[in-house]
C-alpha angles and dihedrals in degrees: 000000000000092000093054092043090057091056092047091047091051091054092045092052090049091053091048092050095048091048095049093047094050093046094046095048093043092054092048095050092230093133091074089079107087096210092046090049092052092048092048093050091049091049094049092046089051092050088050093051092048091047091050092054091046090052091049089054090050092046092050093051089047087060095041100053095061089048090056092045095048097042115115122185115240113249111262091224090057091050094048091047092051095051092044087062098033113045109202126198114220124186115200116202121192112186113205134181125175092337129158106263090222091057093045089050093058092049091048092050092049089056096041090056093054111133096234131115121245097015121173118188120198125184108211102210111197100178119118102276097225109037117182097212109091094216092050091047092050092050091049092050090052090052091049091055095055097086093052092045092053093047091051093048093050095048102083097055091038091055092044092052094046091050090049090049089056091049091049091062091060097041116108100184113078093203092054090048092051092048091052092051091048089052092053089050089052092052092049091047092051091049092052093047092050089052091048091053092050095049120100115245102188094123132045089243092057090046090052091052092051095046104035101033111025103028095035091053091045091051091050093052091045090052090052091051091050091048091052091054094046092048091060091062096047108101092195096056128067111202111233112232091212090056092048089053091050091053089055092046087055090063090047090053094048093054101034104077116137112223130200143159125227126188113190092188089067088071126066091199091068128071115263095197105151102238136103089235092059091045088059094039093054092058096037088055089061096053116130097010149092110236136192104213124189113235113236113252094015095125100128106120090207092065120097122248089253089060095046099044137041127205111228121190115197115185122221120250141194098221135019120216115200123194133173114239092242094051133086137208130212113238098258097047098104095035096056097039096047089047090054090049088058092052120112110271094025096089092111096045105118099176131028121178146154105229104236124260128212122262113254121237097049113192098218136040091240093053090048094053093042087052090050091056089050092052091048088054089055087064092045092052092052087053091051089057090051088061096038091251100118120156124200111250103207099214091085140350146147110237125194109236095221092055090059091063090062088057096047118123126171127204136164114239122177089344094307124114105234122196119199131190096159105047100204097199088146131034090250094067095163093058091044092051091053090069091047091052094049092046089060092056098261127124136218125219135194112215108224099235134084104245102140134057136186141182125272122212111270098202136035097250091057091046090052092057093046098046094042088057092047090051093052117084108020094100090052092055093051089079090055090049088056090051090050091052091052092046093051091046091053092048093054095250103100122194111249119245092244093051092048094050095044092049092047091050092048090054101039109023095095090057100045097036089053093048090044093054091049092050092048092052095047104035105041094073088065092074128009089206089076092064112066139150090262090057091056091045091058089070094045099087090048096051095040093052092044089052088051090051092049090054090048089052094052100262130113121271089231089063086083087077091051090051090052089053091047091053090052089052088055098051093102091042093054091044090053090052091049091050088050090057092049091047091052091048091053099040101031089224114129117237116250115259110246112204117216107243117236100198130129092226126087116277112211113238101204128249096265093059091050099043096045097063088041089055090047092052096046092042092051090050092052091047090050092054091048092048091049091052088055094047094246094141098170090054088046092054093047093048093045092048092049092048093049092047097050097040091044089050090052091053098041102034104031102023127227094255095051092042092054094044094047092049092047095046090046090053092050092050090052096051098033116112120185114239113256117249116249112272113249121219110262118222118205112235133172112277114255128209112264094247091050091052092051095047095045102038106012119209121315114240090240091057091051091049092052 
């Protein structure tokens, strides 16, 4: 009730504000001035856009909170019983490009230990297969070895559990069978705890892996072993042999993952388009077949066919699990989500996910606040599901195999047959694919638990790259949303008003909120009458409820001020992403994909992204002084608060030293001109035919570069 009241209150305050402004300005005759009229209209439109996005946040959380409250975990016995009778093949794909092997290793382990039968884990390495740099080659080799190392480590407990499962079939005494299963659980528990003790814990991500994956799984298995022993001594309870068998099968599942590495760039018969979407598409296109792939660079006609081609067998699957290389899953992620996708009524669910949360224990203020915004989005995404407006969040998901076939398209590019399931027209291919999925009559669902986690940028430069990519593409997809609405209307299954508004806000809010903030900060000094107490009150329900959500998520209520400052820091970043979308729409040329760096060193942010928030902070301070001199105290308070938030964010989140160095280095890069090479004497020679020149002298490197 409170959540819905906040949304209604926000709308009511907006109506009150708009009414009072129009009446006040009409009575004063100020609207006769054309420039003043334009400024006023821009200001009111901006307030409306900001209010709309605030209301969409409040509406989404109003849908999310009941989902959290009503959610009940499925009984583990029911899940184990289902999979014992319904073997399910799950393929886990982890795309990776230029990642830290230590980080990839944690993600791989978190998937390999999933409690799901028939799990196959494939690391999709997208690095150039033959790097020249020795350090890069050594890092790539270490990454390649991860799959084999995991398979070797899992083998002893897997073989023990499988052998015990065979013995269990022949056992006649239930007590002996239960004792044997408890013993296997003990062995698996000891193995997990030894691994936990041996793992490094120098970072909060490594500590999370040890605590939430290894030790949590070990504690769960230990509790099952203890329960088995206690059950044998309970005279009122007869231990079910089928359940004992399922408990042993669980250990087999945990330690039976098949692991492999696939590198599409090793093969000239596959697309080498440099995107995560195409990395996934290349492998998905091979599912369920035996393929003869041509090895890249194998052009020597004297080589045998075995040296020029490689036979690749890719088994079929029922579900595809995707996970970013810097993300991590809790052990029951696949088990619970796949089980829900088998439930009655879920036959048309194409994607089920748990939008990722941020790792706890962030090592910087910026990472902590960036993580807070991620966790707030977890709530928003649950609200989107409540109104059938779910978007795929690409960091992790379970995808139904049959739904992918509806998305399949095949084209010929540069003589290569290219199969696409994820189109990748924009750099936010997961959001784009959501519209494709819905347009084919499938649905997407967010499971209301936190079962997946991912890294947050630790410094401002890294955050700039990530958020600029997130801001680029939403406007382009709005047109496809409009087409979806018309399609559903024509088919007799119209999109609800709430779904339409929530989807539109998800796609376009970064653009219009950024523009709205800029207008507010540049137009309101023109007339103090535009800034009133009612204007400030419009934002009150939004900030109060967000502060409440932050407290619910384990943060401080006061972090809402830090998030406001962080958003002001990102105004230029979001504007750059928006301009990228507009540029792509006008030119038809797709924006380059900018990978978020995962390095411990400082990533430069660029002078523009440092100077813009500085200009906002200083400009707001000047406006505040001017407003105070004119007695406009509400405008003074708003300007002073904005100035303190953005300048404080620069000091606390970026750091004075990094801000100065990034601005200075950005300036040098802008004015720097490479010295021209000395001009060589030119001898006049007889002109040669073009073909003769090519055959005799080839092309100069400079000509190729041009």
